[in-house]
Phi, psi and omega in degrees: 000320179295318179298321180298317180297320180294322180293321179294320179295319179295321180293322180294323179294321179294324179294319178295320178299317181294320181294320180295318180294320179294323180295315178295325179294317179295319178297318179297317179296318181297317180295317180294320178298321180296317179300310184287327176294319178297320180296313181293323178295321178297316179295330183279318186271340180281123180291150178287140179240131180244146181240128175260128182256144173208165181217139178237157182233139174253106183303144182253003183283155178244152180230156176210159180212145178233135178238122181257132179248103185304131178078356183238304182162202180214159178224148182212159172216156180222124176264098186284143178300137180296344180262004184281346181292139180282350179283177182275008182292133178241117182298338179294329177293323176297316179293325178296318178296317179296318183295327181267004181286158184295319180301320180293313182293322177296317180295319179294318179295321179296327178295333180256008181057043178241159171278166181296325178292320179291326183289319179081183180245146179282158173256108185251133181231131177269120181280123183296147176061024176221180174250026188250144171235137177257146182231132178235136178230136179264149177207161180281349177216161180302316182291324178296317179297317180293319179296321176300316181295317179297315179296324178297312181296321178296316179293322179296316179296320178296319179295319178296319177297322178296317178295321178296319180296316178299317179296318181296321179296314179296320178294320180295323178299316178295316179295320182295322177298313177295324179294317179297319179296314180292328178293319178297318178297321178295318179296319178296316180296319179295319180294317179299319181293314181294320178297319181292322177298318181293322183280327184268338184080001179261115183258329182201167177294338180296331178299314180295320179296314179295320180296317177297319178297319179296320179296316179296323178293319178295322177296322177295316178297320179297319178297320179295317180296317179297323177295316178296321178296319178296319179295319179294321179297319178297316179294322178297318178297322180294316179295320179298321179293320181292320182271349185057033177228147175272169179298317177299323178295321178296322178296317178298321181297317179292327178294319178290325182293326185272353180270117184292322180296315179298318181294324177291319177297321179296319179295318179297318181294321180293316180296317181293321179296320179294320179295320179298318181296318181292316183290329178294335178280346183252323188241166176281160182303334183268007182290135184302322182294318180293319179297320180295320182290324177295322178297320178296319179296318181294323178295317178296322179296315180298317179296321180295315181293322179295318181292321179294323178294323178294321182284315185276340180081015179203158179294145179222143177260178183294326179296318178295318179296322179296320180294323183274358183286119181279349182264033181281184187292342182289344173078206187291331182298320178293321178297319179296320179295320178296321177299317178297320180299316179294318180297316180295322179296319178296319178297321180296316178297319179296319179293322178295317178297319179296318179296321179294319179296321179294319178299317179297319179294320178296316179298319180295314181291324178294322176295318178293321179298320179297317179294317180293325178296320177293327180279342184297321182299317179291322177297318178297320179296318179293324177295318178298318178300318181290321179296319178297315179297321177296317180297315180296315181295315182294317180293321178295317179295321179294317178298324178296315179294319179293320180298326178295327180279341180263078185267000184245031182293297182277336181234089183299157179290136179258152179240134176274106180285319181235118179295151178307127185278158175255104186296143179272329184223153179290148177267338177219142352285153179269104185300323182298319180292321180295314180295320179297319178297318179296317179297313180297321178297315179297318181296313182294317181294317179297317178298319181297313180295323179295319178293322177297317180296316179297320180295320179295319178295323182291326182272001181290135182288139181273146182246133178271000000 
């Protein structure tokens, strides 16, 4: 009886051990199956995700330009590097904000006929100590990821151009306002200058210079004329002393010499006077022939004196006529001297008249010079006003033209260093990680169940 009981107890212990071992085995198998089933189900139902990579660069160089306007002024502009600021501002952060803004993403999504949710957001990273930003875009296929990246860069460039255009328009409006103001000031300055030139007769400084030159030339001519006049006066005095005639007397002598009636009367008087002298030596004073000849002489004398008074414009006696007679005994030499005397006198009068005319001209020009000199200061002031207005207008216009060409001031041009890539393999789900997780799960669960089973066996009560 005792042996039967021991056999039953041993058999019962073995059955409990088997049941316990089978239960732990089933739990371990179930857990491993769950891990691997979950892994395969995740790989099957999770869509593949591809990432397209690209990189852009923001140049850090600065540019400047200077434009010189001869006689007016100069204009310059400087495009400062966006990284030149001493503050902690990083222009790449501004570009990152713009790139992730809704207008850029909406425009990129619209290019691919996607909604904003389907398009997604890029993953942008600023590379430290460089001017580079990296851009990543996810897609369900390689081409979709690449197309998203391409559409994104296109939309970003369009948005930057739009911002540059808006900035340029606002800047142009400000410049245009200043340009209109400076143009009006220039027009007013030009009108004031032209009106003053028209009213004053002074057009340029060259007029005063030419006028001064003309006055000096007239003064030189006047000095020459006065010298010639002095020389002529000296010669006239010498000829008058030699002939014992004055210049007016010489003129009267030539007037009598050229009058044929006077010369005929003079000849008649001379002939009659000679006949009277001859007859007085032959006849008595009462002789009829002598009386007749004296009457003829007296008639010729009366005609001679009357004609000389008519020619000279004043009464003249026989002594004066004798003095002025060029047909005297001195002959041709006296006549030549008298001709020279008359010529010199005429030259003297001409030089005197010329000197007087030059004096009048000098006085007139000096008076005009005085007036123009007084007007010159105001003309110079108006010219300075116009030059300042021209300089302001020209520099403003130049800055406006230069500003139009400088479109990358606040938003520098970006360069695509790496074109959007076409991924070869999906980045999600990562099969290696899934399999590794399943293996680790199976390993940990199996180890756990094995330790539990060993612990249960160790704690089982022993039977004597």
